[in-house]
Backbone as numpy.savetxt, mean C-alpha at the origin, in Angstrom:
# Nx Ny Nz CAx CAy CAz Cx Cy Cz
-10.45 16.45 7.34 -10.21 16.45 5.91 -9.05 17.38 5.57
-8.42 17.09 4.37 -7.37 17.94 3.81 -6.17 18.10 4.74
-5.83 17.03 5.42 -4.64 17.02 6.26 -3.48 16.38 5.50
-2.25 16.75 5.87 -1.05 16.15 5.29 -0.22 15.54 6.41
0.09 14.24 6.26 0.95 13.54 7.20 2.27 13.30 6.50
3.32 13.98 6.95 4.61 13.91 6.28 4.78 15.07 5.32
5.79 14.95 4.47 6.11 16.01 3.51 6.45 15.40 2.17
6.01 16.05 1.09 6.27 15.53 -0.24 7.72 15.75 -0.66
8.46 16.58 0.05 9.87 16.82 -0.27 10.70 16.58 0.99
11.96 16.25 0.79 12.84 16.06 1.93 12.86 14.64 2.43
13.57 14.43 3.54 13.72 13.10 4.12 12.42 12.65 4.78
12.39 11.39 5.19 11.22 10.88 5.88 10.90 11.76 7.08
9.64 12.08 7.27 9.30 13.08 8.27 8.64 12.51 9.51
8.07 11.32 9.44 7.46 10.72 10.62 7.88 9.26 10.72
8.18 8.82 11.93 8.41 7.42 12.23 7.19 6.93 12.99
6.46 5.98 12.40 5.18 5.53 12.96 5.29 4.03 13.19
5.48 3.62 14.42 5.81 2.23 14.69 5.31 1.82 16.07
5.06 0.52 16.22 4.75 -0.05 17.52 3.34 0.20 18.02
2.44 0.59 17.13 1.05 0.83 17.54 0.22 -0.45 17.41
-0.72 -0.64 18.32 -1.46 -1.90 18.39 -2.35 -2.10 17.17
-3.03 -1.06 16.72 -3.91 -1.19 15.55 -3.17 -0.64 14.33
-3.72 0.32 13.64 -3.06 0.85 12.45 -2.06 1.94 12.82
-0.97 2.00 12.06 -0.06 3.12 12.23 -0.75 4.43 11.89
-1.46 4.47 10.78 -2.28 5.61 10.38 -3.66 5.07 10.03
-4.71 5.65 10.62 -6.08 5.27 10.25 -6.86 6.52 9.91
-7.54 6.47 8.76 -8.41 7.56 8.32 -9.83 7.00 8.29
-10.76 7.69 8.95 -12.12 7.18 9.06 -13.10 8.35 9.10
-14.33 8.05 9.45 -15.35 9.09 9.47 -15.61 9.61 8.07
-15.78 10.91 7.93 -16.04 11.53 6.62 -14.80 12.24 6.09
-13.61 11.86 6.55 -12.38 12.57 6.19 -12.00 12.30 4.73
-11.79 13.36 3.97 -11.40 13.25 2.57 -10.26 14.21 2.27
-9.60 13.99 1.14 -8.58 14.91 0.68 -7.30 14.91 1.49
-7.04 13.82 2.21 -5.83 13.74 3.02 -4.66 13.20 2.21
-3.43 13.54 2.63 -2.22 13.13 1.92 -1.23 12.56 2.92
-0.59 11.45 2.51 0.38 10.77 3.37 1.66 10.60 2.56
2.71 11.32 2.94 3.95 11.35 2.18 5.14 11.02 3.07
6.04 10.19 2.55 7.42 10.15 3.03 7.56 9.76 4.50
6.77 8.78 4.93 6.84 8.31 6.31 7.42 6.89 6.37
8.04 6.56 7.48 8.44 5.19 7.78 7.39 4.61 8.71
6.76 3.53 8.26 5.60 2.99 8.97 5.85 1.51 9.24
6.24 1.20 10.48 6.44 -0.18 10.88 7.88 -0.60 11.06
8.83 0.34 10.97 10.24 0.01 11.17 10.88 0.99 12.14
12.15 0.72 12.50 12.91 1.68 13.29 13.46 2.78 12.38
14.24 3.68 12.95 14.72 4.83 12.17 15.61 4.42 11.01
16.33 3.31 11.15 17.21 2.87 10.07 16.44 2.20 8.94
15.20 1.78 9.21 14.44 1.01 8.24 14.86 -0.44 8.18
15.81 -0.84 9.03 16.37 -2.19 8.96 15.81 -3.13 10.02
14.94 -2.65 10.89 14.37 -3.48 11.94 12.87 -3.21 12.04
12.07 -4.28 11.99 10.64 -4.11 12.11 10.21 -3.75 13.52
9.37 -2.71 13.63 8.72 -2.33 14.89 7.24 -2.22 14.55
6.52 -3.33 14.52 5.25 -3.39 13.80 4.11 -2.63 14.43
3.30 -2.05 13.56 1.93 -1.67 13.87 1.04 -2.86 13.55
-0.26 -2.76 13.88 -1.19 -3.79 13.42 -1.22 -3.80 11.90
-1.83 -2.79 11.30 -1.74 -2.52 9.86 -0.91 -1.26 9.68
-0.33 -1.11 8.49 0.44 0.10 8.26 -0.47 1.32 8.12
-1.30 1.31 7.09 -2.27 2.39 6.83 -3.62 1.73 6.59
-4.65 2.26 7.24 -6.02 1.75 7.05 -6.93 2.93 6.77
-7.71 2.82 5.70 -8.75 3.80 5.41 -10.08 3.09 5.48
-10.91 3.51 6.41 -12.24 2.93 6.63 -13.27 3.92 6.10
-13.83 3.59 4.94 -14.75 4.50 4.27 -16.20 4.29 4.61
-16.50 3.53 5.66 -17.91 3.30 5.98 -18.63 4.59 6.36
-17.89 5.61 6.80 -18.49 6.91 7.06 -18.25 7.94 5.98
-17.65 7.50 4.86 -17.42 8.40 3.74 -15.97 8.77 3.50
-15.04 8.28 4.33 -13.63 8.62 4.15 -13.12 8.09 2.81
-12.32 8.90 2.14 -11.76 8.49 0.86 -10.97 9.63 0.23
-10.68 9.47 -1.07 -9.92 10.49 -1.82 -8.63 10.85 -1.09
-7.94 9.82 -0.61 -6.66 10.00 0.08 -5.53 9.67 -0.88
-4.46 10.43 -0.79 -3.27 10.18 -1.60 -2.19 9.61 -0.69
-1.77 8.39 -0.98 -0.71 7.71 -0.22 0.52 7.67 -1.11
1.52 8.52 -0.83 2.64 8.69 -1.73 2.25 9.51 -2.94
3.20 9.69 -3.86 2.89 10.43 -5.08 3.85 10.02 -6.18
3.65 10.57 -7.37 4.54 10.30 -8.49 5.72 11.24 -8.52
5.93 12.02 -7.46 7.16 12.79 -7.31 8.19 11.89 -6.66
9.40 11.88 -7.19 10.43 10.99 -6.66 10.67 11.26 -5.17
10.87 10.19 -4.41 11.22 10.23 -2.99 10.11 10.78 -2.10
8.87 10.74 -2.57 7.76 11.18 -1.72 6.94 10.01 -1.20
7.29 8.79 -1.61 6.53 7.62 -1.16 6.86 7.24 0.27
6.04 6.38 0.81 6.19 5.88 2.17 6.87 4.52 2.16
7.66 4.25 3.21 8.19 2.91 3.46 7.27 2.23 4.46
6.60 1.17 4.02 5.59 0.50 4.85 6.00 -0.96 4.95
6.62 -1.33 6.06 7.18 -2.67 6.19 7.13 -3.13 7.63
7.14 -4.44 7.81 7.26 -5.00 9.14 6.00 -4.99 9.98
4.86 -4.56 9.42 3.62 -4.53 10.18 3.02 -5.94 10.30
2.19 -6.15 11.31 1.69 -7.50 11.58 0.71 -8.00 10.54
-0.07 -7.09 9.96 -1.11 -7.50 9.02 -0.83 -6.81 7.67
-1.83 -6.26 7.03 -1.64 -5.65 5.71 -0.82 -4.36 5.81
-0.05 -4.10 4.76 0.65 -2.82 4.69 -0.32 -1.67 4.52
-1.24 -1.79 3.56 -2.30 -0.80 3.34 -3.62 -1.55 3.20
-4.64 -1.12 3.94 -5.96 -1.74 3.88 -6.99 -0.67 3.54
-7.73 -0.89 2.47 -8.83 0.00 2.07 -10.13 -0.75 2.26
-11.02 -0.19 3.09 -12.31 -0.82 3.39 -13.43 0.14 3.02
-14.24 -0.24 2.03 -15.43 0.54 1.65 -15.07 2.00 1.37
-13.99 2.21 0.66 -13.51 3.57 0.41 -13.15 3.74 -1.06
-13.38 4.95 -1.57 -13.26 5.19 -3.01 -12.26 6.31 -3.32
-11.74 6.25 -4.55 -10.97 7.36 -5.13 -9.67 7.66 -4.39
-9.03 6.61 -3.89 -7.73 6.77 -3.26 -6.63 6.44 -4.26
-5.46 7.06 -4.09 -4.32 6.83 -4.98 -3.13 6.36 -4.14
-2.53 5.25 -4.56 -1.36 4.68 -3.90 -0.22 4.72 -4.91
0.73 5.61 -4.70 1.75 5.89 -5.71 3.13 5.99 -5.08
4.09 5.32 -5.69 5.48 5.54 -5.35 5.91 5.07 -3.97
5.25 4.04 -3.44 5.57 3.54 -2.10 6.38 2.25 -2.17
7.11 1.98 -1.10 7.77 0.69 -0.92 7.00 -0.03 0.17
6.38 -1.17 -0.19 5.46 -1.86 0.72 6.00 -3.27 0.95
6.68 -3.46 2.07 7.34 -4.72 2.37 8.80 -4.66 1.98
9.65 -5.24 2.80 11.06 -5.32 2.46 11.85 -4.07 2.78
13.14 -4.23 2.83 14.08 -3.15 3.12 14.43 -2.44 1.82
14.98 -1.25 1.93 15.24 -0.42 0.75 16.26 -1.02 -0.20
17.06 -2.01 0.25 18.02 -2.63 -0.67 17.34 -3.58 -1.65
16.06 -3.88 -1.44 15.33 -4.77 -2.34 15.59 -6.24 -2.11
16.43 -6.59 -1.15 16.77 -7.98 -0.89 16.37 -8.46 0.48
16.36 -7.57 1.47 16.16 -7.97 2.86 14.67 -8.03 3.18
14.25 -9.12 3.81 12.83 -9.37 4.05 12.39 -8.73 5.37
11.68 -7.61 5.27 10.94 -7.04 6.39 9.49 -6.84 5.97
8.96 -7.82 5.25 7.62 -7.68 4.70 6.55 -7.59 5.77
5.40 -7.08 5.38 4.24 -7.05 6.26 3.69 -8.47 6.41
3.04 -8.75 7.54 2.59 -10.10 7.81 1.44 -10.57 6.94
0.61 -9.64 6.47 -0.50 -9.97 5.59 -0.22 -9.53 4.17
-1.27 -9.05 3.48 -1.11 -8.56 2.11 -0.30 -7.26 2.10
0.33 -7.01 0.95 0.92 -5.69 0.78 -0.18 -4.63 0.75
-1.19 -4.85 -0.10 -2.36 -3.97 -0.21 -3.60 -4.86 -0.27
-4.61 -4.56 0.54 -5.88 -5.25 0.45 -6.99 -4.22 0.24
-7.86 -4.47 -0.74 -8.98 -3.61 -1.08 -10.24 -4.46 -0.99
-11.20 -4.02 -0.17 -12.38 -4.86 0.05 -13.56 -4.01 0.52
-14.69 -4.68 0.72 -15.86 -4.02 1.29 -16.53 -3.02 0.38
-16.44 -3.22 -0.94 -17.08 -2.28 -1.86 -16.24 -1.07 -2.19
-14.92 -1.20 -2.08 -14.02 -0.09 -2.44 -13.88 -0.02 -3.96
-14.00 1.19 -4.50 -14.01 1.35 -5.95 -13.21 2.57 -6.38
-12.77 2.52 -7.65 -12.09 3.66 -8.29 -10.81 4.06 -7.56
-10.12 3.06 -7.04 -8.83 3.30 -6.41 -7.71 3.01 -7.41
-6.60 3.69 -7.26 -5.49 3.60 -8.20 -4.25 3.10 -7.46
-3.64 2.04 -7.98 -2.37 1.53 -7.46 -1.35 1.65 -8.59
-0.48 2.65 -8.51 0.40 2.95 -9.63 -0.35 3.71 -10.70
0.36 4.63 -11.38 -0.31 5.45 -12.39 0.26 5.27 -13.80
1.06 4.22 -13.99 1.63 3.98 -15.31 2.93 4.73 -15.57
3.45 5.43 -14.57 4.74 6.11 -14.71 5.77 5.43 -13.81
7.04 5.62 -14.15 8.10 5.03 -13.34 8.08 5.60 -11.93
7.90 6.90 -11.81 7.92 7.53 -10.48 6.72 7.12 -9.64
5.61 6.78 -10.28 4.41 6.38 -9.55 4.35 4.90 -9.22
5.39 4.16 -9.60 5.42 2.72 -9.38 5.59 2.39 -7.90
4.76 1.47 -7.40 4.93 0.92 -6.06 5.77 -0.35 -6.13
6.66 -0.53 -5.16 7.37 -1.79 -4.99 6.67 -2.56 -3.88
6.17 -3.76 -4.21 5.36 -4.54 -3.27 6.00 -5.92 -3.19
6.71 -6.19 -2.08 7.52 -7.40 -2.06 7.71 -7.92 -0.63
7.93 -9.24 -0.53 8.22 -9.92 0.73 7.07 -9.88 1.73
5.84 -9.67 1.26 4.71 -9.67 2.19 4.24 -11.10 2.45
3.55 -11.29 3.59 3.22 -12.63 4.05 2.01 -13.26 3.40
1.31 -12.55 2.54 0.17 -13.10 1.81 0.29 -12.60 0.36
-0.81 -12.21 -0.27 -0.75 -11.70 -1.65 -0.11 -10.32 -1.69
0.50 -10.01 -2.82 1.00 -8.65 -3.00 -0.15 -7.65 -2.99
-1.16 -7.90 -3.83 -2.39 -7.09 -3.86 -3.58 -8.04 -3.87
-4.51 -7.81 -2.98 -5.77 -8.57 -2.93 -6.93 -7.60 -3.08
-7.79 -7.84 -4.07 -9.04 -7.11 -4.19 -10.16 -8.13 -4.02
-11.08 -7.86 -3.08 -12.09 -8.86 -2.73 -13.48 -8.25 -2.71
-14.44 -9.00 -3.24 -15.85 -8.64 -3.14 -16.44 -8.14 -4.45
-17.66 -8.54 -4.73 -18.30 -8.22 -6.01 -18.59 -6.74 -6.17
-18.61 -5.98 -5.08 -18.85 -4.54 -5.19 -17.55 -3.73 -5.15
-16.43 -4.42 -5.11 -15.13 -3.74 -5.22 -14.75 -3.73 -6.70
-15.04 -2.62 -7.37 -14.93 -2.57 -8.83 -14.18 -1.32 -9.28
-13.73 -1.36 -10.54 -13.10 -0.20 -11.19 -11.85 0.27 -10.45
-11.13 -0.67 -9.90 -9.84 -0.37 -9.30 -8.74 -0.61 -10.33
-7.77 0.27 -10.37 -6.73 0.24 -11.41 -5.38 -0.13 -10.80
-4.68 -1.06 -11.45 -3.33 -1.47 -11.04 -2.43 -1.32 -12.25
-1.48 -0.38 -12.21 -0.64 -0.09 -13.37 0.82 0.05 -12.98
1.68 -0.66 -13.66 3.13 -0.48 -13.63 3.70 -0.44 -12.21
3.48 -1.55 -11.50 4.07 -1.74 -10.18 5.06 -2.89 -10.23
6.01 -2.92 -9.31 6.92 -4.06 -9.16 6.40 -4.90 -8.02
5.95 -6.12 -8.33 5.30 -6.99 -7.33 6.04 -8.33 -7.38
6.76 -8.66 -6.32 7.60 -9.85 -6.39 7.86 -10.43 -5.01
8.05 -11.75 -4.98 8.47 -12.49 -3.80 7.53 -12.29 -2.60
6.24 -12.20 -2.88 5.25 -12.26 -1.82 4.86 -13.72 -1.59
4.36 -14.03 -0.39 4.06 -15.42 -0.06 2.88 -15.96 -0.84
1.93 -15.11 -1.22 0.78 -15.53 -2.01 0.94 -15.15 -3.47
-0.13 -14.78 -4.12 -0.09 -14.34 -5.51 0.37 -12.89 -5.59
0.87 -12.53 -6.75 1.21 -11.13 -6.95 -0.03 -10.25 -6.90
-1.05 -10.61 -7.68 -2.35 -9.93 -7.69 -3.43 -11.00 -7.60
-4.33 -10.86 -6.66 -5.44 -11.82 -6.56 -6.76 -11.09 -6.49
-7.69 -11.49 -7.37 -9.05 -10.99 -7.35 -9.94 -12.10 -6.78
-10.62 -11.82 -5.68 -11.39 -12.84 -5.00 -12.86 -12.42 -4.88
-13.73 -13.40 -4.87 -15.16 -13.17 -4.62 -15.75 -12.16 -5.60
-15.43 -12.35 -6.89 -16.01 -11.57 -8.00 -15.55 -10.12 -8.00
-14.41 -9.83 -7.44 -13.91 -8.45 -7.43 -13.55 -7.98 -8.83
-13.61 -6.66 -9.02 -13.25 -6.00 -10.29 -13.96 -6.62 -11.48
-15.23 -6.99 -11.28 -16.08 -7.52 -12.35 -15.48 -8.75 -13.01
-14.69 -9.52 -12.23 -14.07 -10.75 -12.71 -13.08 -10.52 -13.85
-12.60 -9.30 -14.03 -11.54 -9.06 -15.01 -10.30 -9.79 -14.54
-9.76 -10.64 -15.39 -8.63 -11.47 -14.96 -7.39 -10.62 -14.74
-6.65 -10.90 -13.65 -5.37 -10.21 -13.48 -4.38 -10.71 -14.51
-3.30 -9.96 -14.75 -2.31 -10.42 -15.72 -1.58 -11.65 -15.21
-1.06 -12.43 -16.15 -0.20 -13.55 -15.80 1.23 -13.02 -15.76
1.87 -13.14 -14.62 3.21 -12.61 -14.44 4.21 -13.74 -14.53
5.04 -13.72 -15.57 6.09 -14.71 -15.71 7.24 -14.41 -14.77
7.96 -15.42 -14.31 9.12 -15.17 -13.45 10.15 -14.33 -14.16
10.75 -13.39 -13.45 11.78 -12.53 -14.00 13.01 -12.60 -13.13
14.14 -12.37 -13.72 15.37 -12.22 -12.95 15.49 -10.77 -12.54
15.66 -10.52 -11.26 15.77 -9.15 -10.75 17.23 -8.71 -10.82
17.46 -7.59 -11.46 18.81 -7.07 -11.59 18.85 -5.72 -10.88
19.70 -5.58 -9.90 19.83 -4.33 -9.15 21.14 -3.67 -9.57
21.05 -2.46 -10.04 22.24 -1.74 -10.49 22.73 -0.83 -9.38
């Protein structure tokens, strides 16, 4: 518990790539961990995928949770791209925050190095998780992934919050609630937008 992987300030601090299962996995009763400013699933340039199985996986079946992945401080988010399955997977885990990350795609916003599965998948009774906090700095960019941008699944996966993220050009839906997730609260209808990069 209470470990920090990476640094909230400065350049990317860890290159985590080419692992068979997850690049980072938190399990057992581990809580209060922080993951900042790492490249997960690419080479040092960020331009070539060197995939892990999943980028980040939190398995809360033993109580793991309350993990912070990125933050609302500028340049503290993680680049999570090119992994074989989901970029971030939350299983039976609560009170995690996913803020300010780039999940899928290259930093130019155009080049496809998306994860093979969902950008973020929440399932197995995961609750009270936050994806974006309603601020510009806390916004996640979730794009070019091979399935849904965000998938929340299961009737006991409830009270999860999705606020002010950029979710575009994923192979599936931008946000999908499956199997009675989030108390059947309908996701927003996202109209097509023209992306303008300055």
